[in-house]
N, C-alpha and C positions, 0 to 999 in steps of 0.2 A: 504494499500499499504506500509506503514512504517512497519506494523507487518511482512511482508514478508522478511524484511531485518534484523529483530531482531532475534538472535540466541535463547536466552532464557532469563529467569529472575528468580531471587529468592532473597528474603530478606535473609540476612545472608548467601548467597552463597548455598542455598539448595532448589532443587525442589523435591517434594515428591508426591507419589501416593500410597495409602494403598493398592490398588488392583493391583499387577503386571500384572495380565492377561489383565487388561483393560488399562494399561499404554500407553500413546501415545509416549513413548520413548523406544527404545531397551535397556534393562538393561545390560550394558556391565560389570560394576562392581560397587560396592558400595563405599562410602566415604573412602578415603585412608589416607588423611592427614588433620588434624583438622585446622592447622594454615596456611599452604601454598596453598594447593590445595584440592578441594573437587570435586568428580565426582560421580554423582548419575543419574540413569536412562539415562546414555549415555551422559550427559551434564557435561562439566568440568567448574569449577569455580576457578579462581586464585586470591587470595588475593593480591592486588597490593602493599600493605604495606610490604609484605614478598617476593613475586615473583620478580625475577630480571627484572627490567624495560627493560633492554637491550634485554632480550629474548622475551619480549612482542612486543617491537617496531619492531623487526626483522620479525614479522608476521603480520604486519598491512594490508597486502594484503588479509588476511583471511576475507571473507565477513561474516563469521559467528560470528565474535567477537563483543561484546557490553559491554560497561562499565556501571556498576550499582553501586549506592551509597546507603547505608543504612543510612537514615537520623537519625535513633535512636542511632547508635553507630559510624557513620562517616566512616566506612570502605568502600573501594571501591573494587568491584570485576569485573574482566574480565571474561566474560562467553563465552564459545566455545562449539557449538554443534559438534558432530563427523562428519567428512566429508571426503574429500579426504585425504589420508595419507600425501599429500604435504601441507596440511593446518593445521597440528597439531602443537601445541605450543612446545611440548616437545617429545622426542623420546617415552616416555611411553604412549602417548595419543592413544586411540583406533583408528584403521584404519578399512577399509571396510572389512567385513566378508562375505565370500561366502561359501554356502553349495552345494556340488555336490552330487546328488542322482542318481547313475548309478548302475544298477543290476550287471554289470560286467565291469571289466577294458577293455577298447579298445582305439583305436586312438583318438576318440572324447573326452573321458574323460581325456586322457593324454594332449590333446590339451588345454583343459580348465585349467588343473592344471598348465601347462607351462605359459599359459596367466596370471593366477593369481599371479604366482611368479614373472613374469616380471613386472606386475603393482604394486607389493608390497602389494597385498591383502592377507588376511589370509584365507586359503582354507581348508575346511573339506570335507572328502569323506565318504559316507555311501552307503551300498549295499541294504538296505531294507527300506520299508516304516516305519516299527517300529523304526528303528535306526534313520531315518530322523526326526520323530516326537520328540524323546527324545533329539536329538542334537539341534533341533530348540528351544524346550522348555528351554534348558539350556543356549544357547548362543544367541538366538534372532538374526539370521543372517540378514544381510541387503539384501542379494540376494540369492535365492535358484535356482539352475540350475538343472532341472529334466529331465531325460530321458524318453520320451514318445514313443520311438521306439519299446520297447519290452513289450507290455501290459501283456504278459504271467507271467512276474516276479512280477509286483505289479501294482495296479490300480493308475496310476499317476494323472489321472483327479480327482479322489476322494480325493487324498492326496493334491492336489493343492486347492481344495475347502476348505480344513480344514485350510491351512496356508496362502494362498492368495499371499505371496511374491514370485512368481514363474516366472522363465524364462524356458519355456518348450522346450525341444529339440525334434524335430520331424525328421522323415526320409526324405530323399532327395525328395521323391515324395509327401510329405505332403505339403500343401500350405503355412503354416505359423508356427511360434512359438508363442504361446501366452505369453504375458509378464505380469508381472514383479513386480515392487515394488508399493505396495499400490494402485494398479489401475487395472481395469478390461479391459482396452484397449489392444487388442493384437497387437503385432509387428511381422512383417515378417522376417524370418531368415532361410535360407536354410542350411541343414546339411553340415558342413564343418570342417574337423579335422585339418585344417592348424592352427598352433599356432598363427600366425599373425592375421588370420581372427577372431579367438576367442578373442585375445587381443583388436582388434578394437571394437568388439562388447561390451566387458566390459567397455572400455573407453567411448563408446557412452552412455551406461547406467549410468555410473558414472556421466558424465557431463550433462546428461539429466534428466531422471526421478529421479534418486537417489538424485542428488543435489537439485532438486526442492522439493523433499519430506523432505529432512533435514530441509530446510528453512521453509517449512510448518509446520512441527512439532515444530521447534523452535518458530515460531510465536504462535502456540497454547500454547506453554510452558509458555510464558510470561503472558498470560491471565489466564492460569491455576493458576500460582503463585499469580496473583493479587487477584483471588477469595479467596485464602486462607489467604492472609496477612491482618493484622490489624494494621500495623505500617506504618510510613512514608516512601515513596518510591520516588527515583529520578532515571530516566533513561536518559543517555546521549549518544551522539554519540562519535566516536573515538576522535573528537577534543573538547570534553567536552561541546558541545552545548546541553543544556537541551531540551529534546523532550517530557518527561512526568514528572509531579511533582505531586504526590498524597500525601497529608498529611492527614491521617486518624485521627490524634489526635487533630486537631483544633476544638475548640468549635463552636457551631452555635448559633448566636444571637437568643434569645428566640422569639423576636418579628417577625422574619422572618421565623421561623422554619416551621410554618404551611402553610403560604401562597405561598411559593416558589416551588410549585409542578411542574411547567413546566420549571424550570431552567435547563440549560445544564452545569452549573458550576460543575467541578469535586469535588472540595473540599466539597461543601455542599451536593452534591449528595452522595458521598461515606462515609459520616460521620453520616448517619442517623440510626445508630444501627448495630448490628452484625448479624441480621437474614440472612437467606439464600437469600432472594430477594435482600437485600442490597448488599451481596457479589457478586451476579451475575451481578450487574450493573457495577461492577469495569471494567470488560473486555470491555463492550460496551462503557463506557466512555473513556477508555484508547484509544480505536480505534478512537473515535471522535477527541480527542485532540492530537493524533499523526499523523493525516492526513498531508501529505505534500502539498496537493493541497486543499486550503481553500477557499471557496467562500466568496465574499465580505459580503453577507447577514449574513454568519456564524460568521464573525468578528464583525459585528454590534451587533448581538445577544450576543456574549460573552462580549462585552464592556458594554452592557446594564446590563447583569447579574452582572458583577463586580461592576458597579455603585450601584446596589440595595443593596449591602452589607452594605454600610455606609449611605444609604439614610433614611430619616424619612418615617413613614408609609404611608402618602398620596402620596409621590413621588414614593415610591416603588410599591404601588398599581397602580398608573398611568403607571409606566413602565411595569407592568404586562399586562396591556391592550395594550400597544405598542407592546409587544412581541407577543401577540395573533394576532395582525394585521400583523406583519412582517412574521409570520409562514404560512400565506396564500399564495397561488400560484398566485393570481390575484391582485398584488399590486397596479396597475394602472387602474383597472377596477372597476367602482362604483357599488354599490348595485343597481340593476335595479328595484327599487321600483317606480312604476307609480301610478297615481291617478286611482282609480277604475272608476271614472266617465269620464275618457278620453279613451274610447276604441280605438280611432285611434293611440294614442301613444302606448298603450299596444300592438296593433297589429303590428305597425311598429317595435317595439323592439323585439317582438316575431318572426317576419318574417325575420328581417335583422340581429339580433344579436344572434340567436341560430340556431342549426341545426335541429330544428323541433322535433316533437314528433316521438318516435320510435315505429312503429306499423308494426306487421307482417300481411300482407294481401295478397290476391291472385293477386293483381294488380301490375304489375311491369312496370315502365316507362323505356323503352328501349333507352338508350342514354349513351354513344355514343363511340363505339369502331371502328366505321367506319374510313377509312383512310381519310386524309385531302383532300379537294377539290383541283383540279388543277384550276389555274386561267383561267377565260373565256377570249375569244379573243375580248376584247374591243378595241375600237379605242384609244388606250393609246399612248401618245407621247413617242418618242424615247429620247427626250431632253426637257428641259424646254421651249426652243425656239418654240417647236411645239405645245404648248397648244393652243386649239381652242380659238378664241377671246371671245366667249360668256362665256366660263369658266374663262378665265383670268380676265375678267371684275369683276366677283363675288369675286375674291380673291385679288383685289387691296388693300384692307385695312386689310389684314390678321394679321398684327402686332397690330391692335386695339383690345381692349377688347370687343367693340360693334360689331365686326365681325359677319355677318349673315351666319351661316353654312348651314341654310336651303336653301339659294339661291344656294349655291354650289351643295347641294343635288339635287335640281331640274335641274340644268344645266348639272350635270354629270349622270343623270338618276339613282340616288340612289347609286352612287359609288364615293363619294367625297374623300375617304381616299387616293387613289393613287395620285390624282392631288394635294391636299393640302400637303400630305406627301412629294411629290417631291419638292414643293416650300419651305416648312419649313426646310426639311433636307438640301436643297441647302443653305439656309440662314445661317445654323449652321455648314456648311462645313462638314457634316457627311461623305460624300464619301471620302473626304481627309483623315479624321481620320481613317476610316476603310480600306483605300487603296483599294477601290472597284470601278469599273466603274459605271457610272450613269445607264446604261442599266441594271446592276445587281440589283441596288436599285429599279428601276422601276419594274422589274420582282418580287422582293421580295414584294414590296407593293401590286402588283396585286394578288400574292399568299395569302397574309394575308387577304386582302379584300375579296377575294373569299370565305373564310372561315367564314366570318361574315354572319349572316342570315338576309337577306333583309326582310324576313317575319315578323320578330320581330318589334313591334311598337317602342320599345325604344333601346334595346341592339342590335344595328346594326352597320354598318360601319359609319353611320353618328355620332352616339355617340362617336365612337373611334376617328373620326376626330375632334369632338368638344373637347374631352379630350386632343388630341394632341395639338390643338390650345391653350388651357389653359395652358398646360405644357410649351409651347414655350413662351407664355406671362410671365409666372412666372420666366422662366429662364433669362429673360431680366431685371429683377428688380435687383437694385444694390446690395442689401444685399445678395441675392441669388448668384449673380455672384461672390462676394467676398468668398462665402463658397464652391463652387463646382469647380472641375477640369474639363477639357474637356471630360474626360472619363465618368464622372457623368452626363454631359449634354447629351452625346450620349445615355447613359444608360436610362435616363429619357425619351428621345424622343422615343426610341424603345419600352420601357415598356408601354408608353402611347398608342402606335400603336397597340400593341398586347394584352393589358390588358383584353379584353373581347372576344378575338377571339373564335369562335364556341360556343357562348353563346346561350343556348337553349330557352331563354325567360322565364326561371323558376328560382326560388330561390334555394339556397342550401337546405333549409328546405324541399322544395317539392321533390327535388331529393332523400334526405335521407329517407323521408316517403314513397316514391314510390319504394324503393329498386333499384334504377337505377344502371346500370353497373359502372358508374363513381363513384357513392357514395361507392360502394363496393370496387372499386379499390383504392380510397383514404381514406378508413376507416371513412367516414362520417366527415372528417376534411378538411376544406377549399377545398371542392370538386371542385367548378368551378375555383377558382383561381389557384389551382394546375394544373388543365387541361389547362387553358390558357397558363400558363407558359411552360408546357411540349409541348403542340402542337406548340407553336411559334418556338421552336427550332427544332421540327420535320419538320415543313415547311421549315425552313431556311436551314437545312443541308441535305435535301433529294436530292437536285439537285444543282450542281455548278452553274447553271444559275441564281439561286436566293440566292446563299449563300454569303451573305454580310460579313461573318466573315472569309471567306476563307483565306484571305491574312494577317490575324492578327497573331502577335507573340503569342505563346501558353499561357504564363503567363498573358499577357494583355487580351487575350480572356476569360480566366478563371475569371479574375477580372470583366470584363464587364458582362459576364453571370451571375455571382453571384449578381451583383447590379441589373440587369433586374429582375431576379427572386424575389429578396427581394422586389422590388417596386411593382410587380404584386401582390404578397402575401399580401402586405400591404393594398390593396384595399378591402380585406375581412372585412366585418363590425363587426364581433365578437371581433375584436381587436381595434375597433375604439377609445374607450376612452383610452385604454392603450397607443396607439400611440400619441394621443393628449396630455395627461398628461405628458408623458415622454418629449415631445417637450417643453411644458411649463416649466417643472421643470429643464430640462437640458440646455435649450437654452434661453428662454424668460427671466426667472428670473435672471440667471447670467448676461445677457446683461443689464437688468434694474439695476442691483447692480453695474455695472461698473461706475467709476467716469470718468471725462473728459479725464484723462490720461490713462485709462484702455485699455488694448489690446483686442479689439473686435475680431481680427483675431485669437487670442489664443482660444477663445470660438467657433468660427465658423468652424475652419478647422481641428479640431480633427477627426480621423476617425469615432469614435462613433457618434459625433454630425452631421457629414455629412450624415450618414445613416438616422438619425432622420429627418434631413431636407428634404432629397429626399422622405422619406416616406410621410411627411406631404404635400410635394408638389403635389405628384400624388393623394393623398387622396382628397385634395382640388380641384384638377382639375377634378377628377372623379365625384364629387357631387357638382359642382359649378353652377348648373342650377338656384338655387334661387338667385344667384349673377349676373345673366345675365340681360340685358335690359328686361323690362316687357313683351314685346311680345314673346321674345325668351323663358322666363321663363314659360309663360303660355302654349306655345306649348310643352315644355318638360314635364310639369305637366300632360298635356293630354296624352302624349305618355306612361309615366310610369304608369299612372292610367290604361290605356287600357291593358297593359301587366299584371298588377296585377289582373284586372278583368278576363282576360283570364285564368290565373292560378286558380283562385277561381272556375271558370266554370269547368275546368278540374278536380280539386280536388273533386268537387261534382259528376261529372260523373263516376270517378273511385273509389268513396267511400273512398277517402283518407281524413286524418285530414285536415280541412281548416285552413291553417296557419294564414291568415289575414281576418277574417270574415267581417270586415267592408268594404273591397274591393269587395263588391257585386255591380255589375253594376246597379242594380235596386234601391239601397238604399244608396250607398256611397256618402258622402259629400267631394268632391275633396278639397274645400277650408280648411275644417278642417283637412284633411290628410296633406295638405301642411303646415298649421300652426304647427301641431305637429312635423313634420319633421324639420322645421326650428328651433323651440324651442328646441328640443331634440338633434339634430345632428349638425346643421349648425352654430348657433350663436356663441357658445363657440369656435368652431374650427376656424372659420374665424376671430373672435376677435383675437385669438392667431397668426393666419397667417398674419393678417393685422399689428399687432404690430411688427412683424418680417420684413415683405416685403414691408410694406407701400402701402396699396391698397384702398385709399379713395373712388375711383369710385365704387369698388365692394361693399363696405359697404353701399354706398348710394342706389345702386340697391337693395341690400338686404332689406334695411329699406323700400324702396318703395314697393317692392313686398309683404313684410309682411303686410303692411298697406292695400294693395289691397285685399289679401286673407282675412284679418280680416274684412274688409268692406263687402265682399261677405258673410262671415259667419254671420255677424251682421244682414244682410238682409235675413238670412235663405235660401240662394241660395246654391245649391249643384253642379252646373255645373262650367265650366271653365270661362265663360263670362256671364255678366248679360243679361237678354233678351232685345232685341231691343225695343226702346221706341215706 
């Protein structure tokens, strides 16, 4: 990006190219003044120790100017690439040159001549292809305007292929005029002899393609010069801020010379000899170190590189290992190395944290481009006051962690999400925040629940209601309330409600292996999570009767929408350890390091940390089953196992790769699978969440449930419950 703004560069004020035919600059004229000004290949260099500073300052609006200092002789040069005649430092500087190739004089050629004169461009006119070639070779015009209307005089297209810098003039009936400067993209222009029309066309070219090409060539110029230079170089902006500092003369410490192969430090990289490969590195290193937008990780790597210069060998080698780790893309994801003797853990990791094997087969799992389901006509209340008593009784303790969602499921005929959603959303005043009527919220909940598959043993609306309940419970914890704003709370509740909508009861790995329509649509990346988020907004916005966002202000809606999408995508298990480790390092550790007088709020309320808290909240709510009371935990374990069994059965029927072989209904040990899941995914995450939100009751349930599964496994039992005595 910075290179596009740099005009040119040369040590001692000279850019050179031995082969003029391959030069990236139009050769206007050669060096004319040794001490004050040098112009070569169309680029002017003004020695600031000689040139009038006043004349330079008067042209600071010239975007093509750049100051260069030779560190070897201390001279400073102001470099200017040719551009608009209004951007020249002196009257003698070159202006735009135009070549008119017209077989005969007519009103159109006269129109362009007048336009060039009015614009202050130098104009040459030739009558034949041979004259055009000779003139172009001599002057290297910036723009060639060629008459394509009379092909009997000369082959204009063949000539344009030779020179390339062509604005073609076509007759009025032709569709376009092919353009122009260093580009093959055509531009449309209808034949028009009016001088003002020609003038406007020239100005558009000058301020469009021509100016862009001047900057592009100037950017190339600086790197061409760097490749040729073996001396110290410093490049500054107009206000003398150093942008690139390359010192080719600094020696390299012998003890670091061989080991620092991965360093990005410019000084050490550009001083490893004068061979061609070393010279070619100059330009790429200059590009890296002249970037105006530098990522934090790049700054960290540069700091470490600088520290290596003065470090003893053991420290330098340790820093090399640090750099290798930092250059990976998965900084927060652990190496998934599991014990070979634990197939349950291996299968869980393979099934939940990868997109599965890629296999081309003739079997395609068709899912799902069908439109969303319309809500069924249930006996749904118009208001909270109309909830049937039998259902209201099951939701009396919905603010307790020991709340029994399966009682609500039974009372509502497997549709608990609408009723529980109405009660929880009312408690958090969601309708007031969204400025929507309660009837619209009820319709929305109905529409969402209708798109959950009741045929799924686990990923159905009961699971969504359970996650919504856990989310609401976490939102009431004091530390969480300190961290989140009302819009965050509303986003969390909505995200929990929709986070698995239209789930097919199969994992991402299955869908990718089966070549499903959704996997193709989302490029095998976060397939289900992307679908859940997208479908949720389709359901919401398709009908005003269920559009809970209809009355929101635009910017607030966009903020809310982004938060919902981010939370739904956070439930994807491939990013599990990344989210957990970021939470621990960015929130738990800084909080633990604070003294009594430290500002907890400063850690909790930054936008970045609020995002991490919301992600952690919905992740813990999504897989909180092992932290529920034991009977609820056992029921959930049976449901998820059955869903995995069904997937394995279908994979075998369709001859697909079996993602989780241990989940064979005839051989699987459910206790072992639960032990592996708790060990690998649950314990560390809930330890971190408990340290933040203070959840001793959940941790006690987790401990009890782990002991239960461990006892079952020690007795070699494979089912959910021990056999009756």
